[in-house]
N, C-alpha and C positions, 0 to 999 in steps of 0.2 A: 504494500500500500504506500502511496506517495501522499503525504499529509502536509497541508499548508497551515502553518501555525502563526496566526496573527498575534502581535504583542509578545512574541517568543523571546525577547531580550529582557522582559520584565520578570518579576518574582515567580509567579505561578507558571507562566508560559515557558520560561527557561527551564524550570524543573521538569515540566512535561517533556520538553525536547531532550534534556539530558537522560531522563529515564527511558525514553523511546530508543535513543541511540544505544543505551546500555542494555537494551532488551529486558527491561524490568517492568514493562507495562503489559498486562494480559491482552493477548490477541494482536499486539502490534510488533511482535518480534520481526526483526529485519526490515522494518519500514524505513522509507526515506523521509527525511524531515526537511522542509523548507521553512525557515523562520523569516517572517515578514514583519519588520518593525521600523518605526519612524525614529527611534532612539531619542525620544523626548527625555526630560530630566530623570525619569525613573527607570528607563531602559538603558542597559549598558552591555557592551560586548564582553566585558569581563565575566558576565553570567554564562557565557557560551564558550569560554576558552578551553574548557575540558573536552569539548566535542568538535572543536573547530577543524581538526585534522581528519575527521571521519569522512570517508568517501560517500557516506549516506546522509551527510549534512550539508545544507546550503543556506547561506544568509543573503537576504535581499533587503536593502535599505529602501523602504517605501512607506507611504502613508495611506491608511484605509480611507481617508477623506478625499483622496485623489484617484478618480476612476482610471486614469491612464496608468498610474503606478500598479494598481491591482490587475488591470487587464493585461499588462506586460508580464506579470509574474505568475499569474494563476493557472494558465492553460496547462493541461497534462496531469493535474492533481486529482486524486480520488476522493479527497475529503478536505474540508476546512474545519479546523478547531479554532474558534474565535475568542481569544483572550483579550485582544487589544481594547483598552478602555482607560479613561481617566477614572480614578477610583478613590481619591482621598476626600472624605466628606468635608473636612475643614476647608479645603480649597474650593469646594463647590459652593460653600456658604458665602464666600467672599467674591467668587467669580464663576457663575454657572455657565457662561457662554461656551467655553471650551468643552465642557461636559456634554452639552447638547450637540456640538459639532462632531465630536469624536464618537460618543456613545450612540447617538441617534443617527445623524447623517452618515457617519462612517459605516455603521451597520447596514444602513439602507443601500449604500454603494456596494458593499461587499455582497449583499443578497442579490442585487441586480446583476453583478458580474457572475456570481455562481449560477444564476438562472441562465444567463446568456451563454455561458461556456459549458453548461450541462454538467456541473460538478455533482457527482452522485450522492454526496453526504455532507451535511452541515451541522456542526454541534456548536451551540452558542452558550458560552460560559457566563452565567449570571450570578446573582447574590441573593441571600435570604433577606436582605434589606428591602427588597421590593415589596415584601409583605407588610412592612411597617413595624409595629411593636406589639408584643403579646404579653399579657400579665401572667397567664398560667397556661399549661398545656403546650402543644407544639403544632406548628402549621403543617398541613399536608399540601399537596400540590394543587388542590382545588380551592384553596383560600383566595379571596379577592386581593388584588394588588392595592395597597394603601401606603405608598412611599411617603416619607416625611422629610427628606432632604433633597436638594437639587440633584445630588449624585444618584440616589436611589430612584428618583423620578426619571432620570435619563436612562437608567438601566431597565426600569419597568417599561419605558417606551420602546427600547430596543427589543425587549422580550416580545412585546405585542407585534412589532414589525416582523420578527422571525416567525411567529405563529401565523401571521397573515399570509406570508409567502408560502407556507405549507398549505393553508386552506385554499388560497386563491390560485396558486401556480402549481401546486403539487410538489414543491421542493421538499426533499427528504431532510427535514430538520428535526433536531431535538434540542431541548433547553435544559441546562443543569443550573441548580441554585444551591450554592454552598454556604456554609457557616464561616465564621472567621478563621482564616488560614494563619498558620505560623510555620516557620521553617528557616532554612538558611537562604542567603541571597535576598532577604526581605529588605526593601528600601527603608532607610532609617528614619522616615517620617511617621511610620506606623507604630502602634503602641509598643509591641514587644521589642522590636529592634531599637526604637528610640530609647525606651527605658533601659534596656540592657547596655547599650553603648554609653548612655549618660552615666549609669552607675559604674561601669568599668572605668570611666574617666573621673569619677568622684564628683559628678554633678547631680543636682536634684532632678526629680522626675515630676512632670506636671500631671496631677491627678484631677480629672474633671469632677466638679460638684461634690456629691457625697460618696462617690466611688461605688455606688450600688447598682450601676448599669451592668446587666448580665449578658454575657456572650457565650456561645457554644464554640469551643476551639477544636479545629480540625488541622491535623498535620498535612502539609502540602503534598507529601508523598501519597497519603491516603486519598486526598482530593484527586490527584492525577490518576490514581488507579481507578477511581470511580468514573472519571471522564472517559478513560479508555474503555471501560465496560459499556458506557452509554454509546460511545462511538461505534463499537463493534457489535453490540447486541441490543441497543435501545430501539424502541419502536418509533417510527416516524410520527411527528406531530406531538410527541409526549414530552412532559416535563418531569425531571427527576431531582429531588432534593438530595444533597450530599452533606452529611453532618459528621462530627467527630465524637459526640456523646460526652463531652466534658464541659459542663456549664459552670462558669465562675463569674463572680462580680469583679469589676475592675480593681476593687480594693483587695480581694483575695489573690488575684493575679499579681498585683503589685507586691504583696507580701511574699509570694513565691519567688519573684525576681529579686527582691531584697535579700532573701535567704541565699539564693543561688550566687549572688555576687558579694556576699558577706558585708552587706550594708544594713543600716537600721532605719527606723521610722523617721529619723531626722532628715533623711534624704527625700521625703515626700513633700512636694510643694503643692498645696491645694490651689486650684485655679477655678475661675467662674465656669459654670457648665456651658457646654456648646449649645448653640441655638438648635432647637428641634432634636435634641439628643434622645434617641429611642431608648426605652428603659430595658427591654429584654428581647432577645431573639432566641428562637428554638425551633428547629426543623424536625419533622417526622420523616425518618428514612425507611419506613416500612416498604415503600414501593420499590426503591432500588435494591433493597435487600432481598425482597421476595422474588422479584422478577429477574435480577441480574446477579444475585449472590454477593452483593457488596457488604463489607463490614470493615470498619476502621481497624488497622493493625497496630498502629504506633501508640503505646501507652503514653498518656500526656506527661507524666513525671519524667519519663525517660526522654521523650521528645524535647521537652523544654530544657532539660539538662544538656542534651546534645547541641541545641541551638545556642545556649549561653556559651558553651565551650567553643563552638564554631566562631562566634564573634570575638572571643578571647584570642583565637588563633589567626584571625584574618583581618587585622586592623588595616592592612594594605587595601582591602576591598572597601570598607565602610568609611574610613577617615576622609578620603577625598570626596566621597559623596556628601558627607555631612558638611564639610567645609564649603563645597561648591553651592550647596543649598541653604547655607546659613542656619543649619539646625543646631 
């Protein structure tokens, strides 16, 4: 299979590409991978250096918002796995325009090109944030979309576009909605890598509000395995939630990171809560588990310890990113 991976120089997309080239994704052994990425601030070629010499890997510098870029690179592929997106909620609150341009317009251009070039398979990688916030229980895939931030609204819009191209044009699409990812190569503006790198450097960490916002944490390797299952076995037109099964408040997660870096509570800097900050996310993964046999494999404690150690060992990777971004 020849797979076109948009946003493949970013956190999740690069992990998918590395795992595919390493033959550790179910059903994708010996696949060829084309990473198509605009290399905006959060995409970096250092995420792909481990596979750069593989004869099954190709990198194309291009923008999903540019139809000519997509049309030049896409022919001959068997599937698209669409990761490319603006994803940082805080940035969307202060400037929503680029989120609409990339997440909505970019997805529409990609869908049009997939249709025109008769690409057999299209998997759209989305987020549980499109559901909004849930006080108790867990969302299944039939829940209405009630996004509360410009970021999640733009992702919900792209989800609806993908669905419409299946219904209207018969494009073979599936949508995945994941919970919060963590892992290596995670751009250091996000909570876990920001907190870990700050703490390693002896700096305080900014904890929003009362710290009681709850997220379900999913190791990026498990997420990528779930996406591979959907790509190879998922039904056309269907949506699949992918979760990790570890729900923690931000305060609980912060405590775990303090312990992992041998810091104490004096390193917590309470800050005003983010506008429209969703209280709790929780996805029901029964559908992907029963249909495709998905189950998370990485225990959270071990996964978090591995991530902290990776940031200890790889300052060369994250220090330039933090300096360049003013983090």
